[in-house]
N, CA and C atoms as an extended XYZ file, in Angstrom:
153
Properties=species:S:1:pos:R:3:atomname:S:1:resname:S:1:resid:I:1 pbc="F F F"
N        22.206       -0.731      -46.047 N   MET     1
C        20.806       -0.848      -45.700 CA  MET     1
C        20.607       -1.655      -44.415 C   MET     1
N        21.443       -2.625      -44.198 N   ALA     2
C        21.319       -3.428      -42.981 CA  ALA     2
C        21.623       -2.602      -41.739 C   ALA     2
N        22.507       -1.631      -41.874 N   VAL     3
C        22.841       -0.788      -40.721 CA  VAL     3
C        21.640        0.030      -40.287 C   VAL     3
N        20.885        0.555      -41.242 N   THR     4
C        19.701        1.348      -40.931 CA  THR     4
C        18.656        0.501      -40.217 C   THR     4
N        18.481       -0.740      -40.682 N   ARG     5
C        17.522       -1.631      -40.037 CA  ARG     5
C        17.947       -1.928      -38.608 C   ARG     5
N        19.226       -2.166      -38.413 N   LEU     6
C        19.710       -2.458      -37.067 CA  LEU     6
C        19.520       -1.254      -36.146 C   LEU     6
N        19.736       -0.064      -36.666 N   LYS     7
C        19.535        1.128      -35.851 CA  LYS     7
C        18.068        1.283      -35.470 C   LYS     7
N        17.181        1.046      -36.434 N   ARG     8
C        15.746        1.127      -36.152 CA  ARG     8
C        15.341        0.079      -35.123 C   ARG     8
N        15.853       -1.136      -35.307 N   LYS     9
C        15.531       -2.225      -34.382 CA  LYS     9
C        16.052       -1.903      -32.987 C   LYS     9
N        17.240       -1.329      -32.920 N   ASP    10
C        17.819       -0.961      -31.636 CA  ASP    10
C        16.963        0.091      -30.938 C   ASP    10
N        16.511        1.100      -31.679 N   ARG    11
C        15.638        2.128      -31.102 CA  ARG    11
C        14.343        1.525      -30.589 C   ARG    11
N        13.771        0.634      -31.394 N   ARG    12
C        12.508        0.000      -31.013 CA  ARG    12
C        12.692       -0.854      -29.755 C   ARG    12
N        13.773       -1.618      -29.702 N   ASN    13
C        14.030       -2.460      -28.530 CA  ASN    13
C        14.222       -1.621      -27.278 C   ASN    13
N        14.946       -0.516      -27.415 N   LYS    14
C        15.166        0.353      -26.262 CA  LYS    14
C        13.845        0.933      -25.772 C   LYS    14
N        13.008        1.326      -26.694 N   GLU    15
C        11.729        1.916      -26.310 CA  GLU    15
C        10.841        0.884      -25.622 C   GLU    15
N        10.778       -0.342      -26.175 N   PHE    16
C         9.962       -1.381      -25.556 CA  PHE    16
C        10.471       -1.748      -24.174 C   PHE    16
N        11.787       -1.827      -24.008 N   THR    17
C        12.314       -2.164      -22.685 CA  THR    17
C        12.051       -1.037      -21.696 C   THR    17
N        12.116        0.210      -22.146 N   ARG    18
C        11.829        1.335      -21.252 CA  ARG    18
C        10.373        1.291      -20.789 C   ARG    18
N         9.465        1.044      -21.730 N   ILE    19
C         8.042        0.968      -21.382 CA  ILE    19
C         7.783       -0.219      -20.467 C   ILE    19
N         8.415       -1.356      -20.766 N   ARG    20
C         8.217       -2.563      -19.952 CA  ARG    20
C         8.717       -2.342      -18.530 C   ARG    20
N         9.858       -1.696      -18.390 N   LYS    21
C        10.402       -1.416      -17.058 CA  LYS    21
C         9.468       -0.536      -16.252 C   LYS    21
N         8.964        0.525      -16.878 N   THR    22
C         8.069        1.417      -16.137 CA  THR    22
C         6.774        0.714      -15.764 C   THR    22
N         6.252       -0.126      -16.653 N   ASN    23
C         5.034       -0.870      -16.324 CA  ASN    23
C         5.270       -1.826      -15.173 C   ASN    23
N         6.404       -2.519      -15.170 N   LEU    24
C         6.709       -3.443      -14.081 CA  LEU    24
C         6.888       -2.696      -12.762 C   LEU    24
N         7.505       -1.526      -12.809 N   LYS    25
C         7.654       -0.730      -11.593 CA  LYS    25
C         6.295       -0.329      -11.049 C   LYS    25
N         5.384        0.076      -11.935 N   ASN    26
C         4.065        0.498      -11.481 CA  ASN    26
C         3.248       -0.668      -10.932 C   ASN    26
N         3.392       -1.837      -11.538 N   VAL    27
C         2.624       -2.993      -11.087 CA  VAL    27
C         3.128       -3.495       -9.738 C   VAL    27
N         4.438       -3.478       -9.547 N   ASN    28
C         5.021       -4.042       -8.333 CA  ASN    28
C         5.173       -3.034       -7.206 C   ASN    28
N         4.675       -1.818       -7.405 N   LYS    29
C         4.823       -0.792       -6.385 CA  LYS    29
C         3.942       -1.121       -5.190 C   LYS    29
N         4.524       -1.031       -3.994 N   MET    30
C         3.778       -1.270       -2.767 CA  MET    30
C         3.384        0.082       -2.187 C   MET    30
N         2.108        0.274       -1.957 N   VAL    31
C         1.621        1.510       -1.385 CA  VAL    31
C         1.262        1.237        0.074 C   VAL    31
N         1.883        1.984        0.963 N   TYR    32
C         1.638        1.807        2.386 CA  TYR    32
C         0.740        2.934        2.885 C   TYR    32
N        -0.386        2.556        3.450 N   ILE    33
C        -1.346        3.510        3.981 CA  ILE    33
C        -1.548        3.190        5.454 C   ILE    33
N        -1.513        4.220        6.287 N   GLN    34
C        -1.745        3.989        7.710 CA  GLN    34
C        -3.200        3.614        7.939 C   GLN    34
N        -3.381        2.720        8.868 N   SER    35
C        -4.720        2.247        9.174 CA  SER    35
C        -5.517        3.326        9.908 C   SER    35
N        -6.761        3.552        9.516 N   PRO    36
C        -7.577        4.529       10.251 CA  PRO    36
C        -7.985        4.005       11.623 C   PRO    36
N        -7.851        2.704       11.853 N   TYR    37
C        -8.227        2.079       13.121 CA  TYR    37
C        -7.008        1.775       13.975 C   TYR    37
N        -5.931        2.535       13.778 N   LYS    38
C        -4.674        2.248       14.476 CA  LYS    38
C        -4.853        2.333       15.990 C   LYS    38
N        -5.604        3.328       16.486 N   GLU    39
C        -5.769        3.498       17.929 CA  GLU    39
C        -6.725        2.468       18.514 C   GLU    39
N        -7.702        2.030       17.743 N   THR    40
C        -8.732        1.131       18.281 CA  THR    40
C        -8.508       -0.316       17.873 C   THR    40
N        -7.378       -0.621       17.240 N   SER    41
C        -7.172       -1.994       16.791 CA  SER    41
C        -6.838       -2.892       17.979 C   SER    41
N        -7.058       -4.137       17.825 N   GLY    42
C        -6.781       -5.109       18.871 CA  GLY    42
C        -7.768       -6.244       18.775 C   GLY    42
N        -7.826       -7.030       19.842 N   ILE    43
C        -8.711       -8.187       19.866 CA  ILE    43
C       -10.118       -7.711       20.219 C   ILE    43
N       -11.104       -8.124       19.461 N   VAL    44
C       -12.486       -7.770       19.716 CA  VAL    44
C       -13.140       -8.941       20.435 C   VAL    44
N       -13.590       -8.669       21.636 N   LEU    45
C       -14.263       -9.705       22.412 CA  LEU    45
C       -15.770       -9.572       22.241 C   LEU    45
N       -16.456      -10.692       22.269 N   GLU    46
C       -17.899      -10.679       22.056 CA  GLU    46
C       -18.623       -9.909       23.159 C   GLU    46
N       -18.104       -9.945       24.392 N   ASP    47
C       -18.750       -9.245       25.494 CA  ASP    47
C       -18.712       -7.738       25.286 C   ASP    47
N       -17.652       -7.226       24.675 N   GLN    48
C       -17.499       -5.790       24.537 CA  GLN    48
C       -18.229       -5.237       23.324 C   GLN    48
N       -18.655       -6.097       22.394 N   VAL    49
C       -19.324       -5.627       21.189 CA  VAL    49
C       -20.696       -5.047       21.535 C   VAL    49
N       -21.457       -5.700       22.402 N   ASN    50
C       -22.789       -5.248       22.751 CA  ASN    50
C       -22.792       -4.103       23.755 C   ASN    50
N       -21.718       -3.936       24.471 N   ALA    51
C       -21.679       -2.921       25.541 CA  ALA    51
C       -21.496       -1.538       24.994 C   ALA    51
C-alpha cells in the first residue's frame, strides 16, 4: 500500500512542478516590442515643441 501512495505522490509532485515551471516561464518572459517613435525619438527641446 505504501508503494501506491508513493507513486501517487510522485505523479502529483511531477504535475505541480510542471505547472510551476510553465507559470514561472510565463511570468518572467520578456516581450520586446519596437518603438513606434523610433524615427522621431531623441531630445525634445522646448523651442521646437511650439514650432
